[in-house]
N, C-alpha and C positions, 0 to 999 in steps of 0.2 A: 184319409187314403196314407198307406207307408208300404216303402219299401227301403232294403238294405243295403247298401251300395258303397264299393269299394272305390280307394282315387278319389281324382278331383275332378266333379264333373259341372257342365254346363247342359239346365236341361230346359228346354221349352216343350211346352203342353200344350192340347188344343182339345177345346171340350167345344159344339154347336151349342149356341145362345140360342134363349129363346127366342120365338117369330116377331121381331122388334126393331122396330131402328136400332143405329148402334147407337145410341144414349144420345146425352146433351153434356156438352163443351160446360164442366161444370165452374170455371175459372167464371161463364159469363152469366152464371144465378147470381142476382143480387140479394145483398146482404145488409138490407136495415129490415128495423121493425119497425112495425104503423106508430103502435102506442106500449109503452112498457109498463110493467107493475111498478109500486113504493116497494124497494125493495129494504130487507133488513140488515142485509149486509153492506160494506164498502164495493166491493169488490166480488160480484155475481159474472158467473165462469155460461160461456153463449158456445151452441153449438147447434147446427140446421141440418134438420131430416129434410131428404126430395123425394119424392114416389114419385115412381113409373116408369115409362122406358124414357121419357121426353122429361123427366124432373120437372115434371109443371107446379105438381103441388109442394108447399113448402111447410113446415114444421118447427116453429123454433121449441128451443130448448133452453131453458136457464135457469139453475140452478143457484138460492141463493139461502146456502146453510143446509138448514132442512128442510127446507120445502126445495121443487121442481118446480118451474112457472114452465105448461105446456100449451103453445098456440094447437088445439085439439083440432080447430075448425079451417086452420090456416089461413086466416085472415087478417094475420100482423099483428091484431092485438091481444096483447098480451093478461088485459082486466077484466075479459071473459069471465064469466063465472065457472065453476067448476077446471078453469085451467091453474091452479095455483094447488098441486098434489103435496101434501103430509109424507115426510119419510115414515115409512113403517114402522110401529112397533115392533120387537121383537129381537130375534137374535140377529136378524141382518141389517140394525141398525144402531150404533154406537156411539152418540154425538162425542163423549169426549175423547173417541178416537177417531174420530171424523170419518166414521164409517156409514152410510146413509142408503137404503135402496129401496125404492120409487116403484109403488103398485101403477101405473100409470092406466093400462085399459084400454080404450076403444080410442081410433084418434080416423077423424072422417077426411073420406079424401074424392071428395063428387062423390057418385051414387055408391062407388065402394068403401067396407070399413074395414079397417084394419087392426087387429085386437090382440090384446096381452102385451101390451110394451112393459117395457119393465128397465128401469136404469138402478145400474148401483153404482157408487165410488167408494173409493176409500183410502189411505195412505198407500203412496207407491212402495214404500220404504219396509210397507208389511212383507213385500216379496221378495225382496231384496237378496235372501237367501237362497234364489232361483239358480240364479248365472250372475256370469258378470258382467252382463251388456245391463241390467238393470241396476246394478250398485253404478256403473259409471253413469245413467243416466240422470239417478236423484244426486249423484255430485255434484251435476251441473246444476242443477234446479232444485234445492229440498223444499219445495211446494209442489212438489210433482205430484199427479195422484194417479191412481188408475181409474179409470172409466167402461165401464162395460153394459150393454144392453141386450133387449133378445125381444123382438114381438111377430106375431103372424100376420105376414101379408097378404092381400086380395089377390090371385094372380089369376085370371082370367084362362082356362086352358090347362092349368095344372094342378094336379092333385097330392098335398103335402100332407103332411104331420099334425100339422097346426087344427087350431078351429077351425070347423067347418070347410076341411080340408085346404087351409090357407099352407100357403109358403111358410115355415120356421127359417125367419134371421137371426143369425146373431154377430155382434158387436165385439173382439176378444179388446184388452185394455191394450194388447199391441200385435202388431201385421209385420210385414216385411219392409214395410217404409219407416216405422219407429212406432212411438205411444203415444195415443190417442188423447192431448190433451183438451178440455173446453178450454176458448179464449179468453181475454180479459175484453175485449171486444167485440162486438156483431162483427164487421166489417173485415175482422180476420176471424170467422168461426169455421171450424173446420165442417166439411157439410160428409154425413154420410147418404149413400144413395140407394133405395130400397126399392125394388120393384123393379129393379133395371137390368142391363144386357149382363150376362154370366162369363167370366173367366176361371180357367185353372191359375192359380199362384201357390206359392208358399201359403202355410197358415201362419205361419211364425216367423220370427226372422230366419234367412237362411242360414244352414248348419255351416259349420267349419270342419268341414272334411278334410282327412291325415291319409295320408298313401297309406296302406296295411292295416287301417281300421277302422271296424265298423260303423257305421252311422245310419241313423234313422232318415228318411226324404220325408218330410209333411207335409200333404198340398189338402188343399181344401177350391171349394168351387164357388164364388160372390161376382159381389161389384163394387171397383175397385169405386174409392171417393173421390176427394178433396181434403189433400194434408193427411198427415199420420197416422198410422191406426185406424182409418175410417173404414178399409174392408168389408161388406156386410156379407157374410156367409152365407151359406145357405144349406139347412138343415137336408141332407140329398135322400131320404128314407120315400120311398114314394114316387121320387121326381128322376134320379138316374138311377136307371135299367143295372141289375144286378149283370150284368154282361157286357157293362162297357166300362172301356179301364182306357182312365188316360197314358198316352207314353210320354218318355223322358228318353231325349239322345244326350248319352254318357261322353265324355271326351278326356280319351286317357294323355295323359301326357307320354312322350315316348322313353322309351330307356336309355338310348341315347339322341346325343344331342345329333342333330340333321336330319333323324327319321322319320317320318309322317308321325301324328296322332295315333291314338288308337282310338275308333270310334263303335260305340256298342248301341241300341235303340231297346228301349225295355218296355215291358208292359207293367203298370204297378195295379195289380191286381188286388193286394190287400186293403181294407176298408174298416177304418178305427170309428 
C-alpha cells in the first residue's frame, strides 16, 4: 500500500486483527532444542517459527551450509526422517557464492497443515547497491546474510491466495526494525510468528522524508516477531476487502516558530 506525501510525518495505522487472542509474549517462548543433528559446518544458524495466535507450535530451522534442518512435526527433534532438506539445484542455488534456496514444503501444526514453506539465503553484500542502510549494516558485520521465506498458512475462517485457500505469509530480509539474521545459538534465535494477530506497519525501513520532496510511504499488514526482520507479512489478496483502507495521521512542522503543527489525516488507497 503506497501513498505519496510531502513533509515530515508521524504515522499511526489501525486495522482489525483476526478474531483471536492478542497473541503470546514471544519473550517467554522457550528456545531450546530437544535433539540436534550432526552438523557438517562449525557454525550452524538458528531461527524459530511459531504458529497460531498463541504461538504454541514451535518449528526450528537450522541452516547447516547447503542443508536446512526443519523440525516439521514440532517435536524439537531435528534427527527425524525427512527433516534434512538439501538446497535446490538450479538457478536459485550457487554454493560458491553462498546462495541457497530450500523448498521445504509441508509443516504439521496439530490438525493443521501449512504448505509450501520456502527459505532463501544469500550474501547480503549482493544487495549493497540498493541503499545506504545495507552498506552500513554489512560494514559492521561482514558475514551478514540476507534471509527470506514464504509459506501458505492454514488459518480457519480466512480464504487466501495460497494452496487450498491458505493465507500467504512472507518474511523479507528486512523490516522496520532491521535485518533478519539467523543466530549462532538457539537461545538467541529470532522468532517468526505465523498465523498470529495482524497489525499495520512499515513494510521496510521508514522512509527518510524531506520537506518539499515527494516520497513513498509503503505499509504492510502482518505479525511482528521477536528480533530484527521478523515481521511476517500477509498476501492481502482475498483477505483485506478492496474498500478497506488504513489511515495515516500526518503532522507537518509549523512554518513559524511558536505556531501549532499542521495535522492532516490521509486514507491510503493505493495497493502494490
